[in-house]
N, C-alpha and C positions, 0 to 999 in steps of 0.2 A: 570906154568899155573895158570890162575885166575878163577874167577867165571863169570857166565853169568850176563851181565849188562843190565839195563833197558833202556827204550826209552829216559829217561831224560839225561842219559850220552851221547847217540848218538845225541840227539837234540843239546846239547852243542857243541859237536865236529863238526857236520855239519854246525851249525850256524857260528862257528869261521873259518871254512874252513880247519881246521886241520893243521898239521905241513907243513910249506911252502905253505899254502893255496891249498893243493893238491886236495881237494874236489871241489874247484871252477874251476879247470882247465879242458880243453878239454881232453878226454881220452888219446889221443896220446902224451900228455905231462905228463903222470903219469907212475909209475913203473909197472902198470898192463897192459900196452898196448899190449905187446906180448902175455900175457895170454889170454886176451879177444879176440884178433884176432885168436888165436889158437882155442878157443871155437867156434867162428863163423865159422871157416873152418870145424870143426867137424859137426856143424849143417847143413852146406851146403852139405856135403857129404851124409847126411841122408835126403836131400830134405825137410828140415823143412820149414814150412810156418809161423806158429803162435807160438810165444815165450811167455812163462810165466816165468818171472824172479823173483825168490823169494829172499827177502832180497836185493832188487835192489839198495839200497843206492842212491847216488845223480845223477843217470842217466848216468854215464860214460860208462857202458857196453851198454846201449841203444844207445848212440852216436856211439859206435863201430858197433853195429848191423845195424845201419842205412846205413852203407857203403856196406852192403852185400845183399841188395834187398830182405829182408824178407817181407812178406805180412803184418804182424801185430805184435805188441809187447805190453805186459802188465807187468808192474812192481809193485811189492808190497813190502812195508817196513813199520815197525811200527814207524819209525821216521818221524814226520810231516815236520821237517826241511829238511830231505833228499828228501822227495817227492816234496817239493817246489823247491829245486834246480833242481831236475830231470825235472820237468815241464818247468822250464826256459830254461834248456839246449836243450830241444826238441821242443821248440816253432817254430823254423824256419826249422825243419827237415822234409823232405817229406817221412815220414813213419807213418802209423797209430799207434799211441802210446797212452796208457792210464796208469795212475799211481794212486794207491790207498794206503791210510794209513790203514793198517790192521795188526793185530797180526796173524802170521801164525799158532799159536797154536789153534786159533779159526776159521781160514779161511776154507771155504767150497770149496774144489778143484773141485767140480762138478758144481760150479756156473758160470764158464766161459769156453770158448772154448780155447784149446791149443793142439798142437801136440808135444810139448817138454817143459821141465822145465830146466831152468838154475839156478844153485846155486853156484855163485862165491863169494868169500870173505864173506861167510855166515855160512856154516856148522861148522866152527871152533868157532863160537861165541855163539852157542846155546847148551844147555844141552841135549835137546830131539830131536836131529837131525834125528835119525832113526824113531821116532814117526811121525815127519812131512813128511819125504819121504814116509812113508808107506801109507799116505793119497792120494798119486798121483795115477791117474787112471792106471790100468794095461795096459801094452803095450806101455806106454809113454817113449820116449827117455829122459833120464836125463843126463845133462852134468854139471859137478861140479868141483870145485877146493878145495884143502886143502894145507896149508902151511907147510914148513919144519921148520919154526921159530916161536918162541913165541912172543906175543905182547899183549898190553892192551886189555882185553876183550876176549882173546882166552881161551876157555875151553879145547882145544886139539890142538896139532900140531904133525907132524910126522918127527922127526929128524932122522939122521943116513943115512946109505947107501940106495941106490935106491931100491934094492930088499927087504930089510927089511921093508921100508916104504910101498912099494907096497903090500907086504903080509899083513901088519897090516891094511891098508885101505880096501883091498879086504875082509879080515876077518870081518871087521866092517859092510860092506854093502852087502855082498854076498847074504843074505837072502832078501834084498830089490829088487835086480834085477841081471841080468846076465851082467857081465862086457864085454864091446865091445872094449874099448881102454884104455890105461893108458900111460901117458908120463910126463916127468919133463920139466917145462918151466921156464926159468930164469926171474926174475924181470928185467925190462929195466934199465940198468945202475947199477945193484946191484949184490951181490954175492949170495943172497938167491933165492929160487924158490918156485913155487907151483907145486903140482901134479894135473894134469888135467886128468879127467877120464870120460868115458861115460858108462852108463848102460841102459839096457832095463828093465823097471819096471815089476816085476812078477805080 
């Protein structure tokens, strides 16, 4: 595992498109397609309307969400290159969407309206993940993912057997909220997976 990287690193990655230009692609042509669709199905089961996506990246989860008829979406990321890509991807999509360049360490979670928070491909990249989640309003649904594999910029991942990873993730976040669901979802076309879980913020 590595250390938390700054926005300059992610600006370079997103500007280049990443390996095989994956960040330029539509969400359904990426390895995360099944993971994001699983997240959206969880949100629909909870009758979510207004999504706040923290660490939203280049707008690919937003593309996925646009297929599920949510009322509104707000994406926040500290990479200006990611936000520019996200805005381009969502120009022709019929869903109220807004994107902002913000550091989540400084972000005021009371400044906007939302009834759920999505954190996919994000918590593994930051040192103070629990600090950020603790700022979310009490009662909010949080749906997040964490990987079983290491990669550039990861400060944590959860390898090993399912039950071991589940226990470790629940131990890390159980004081943030009550766990509602937990499952393993494979990357499209790959052998690795993310753990997708939902909690109700205390």
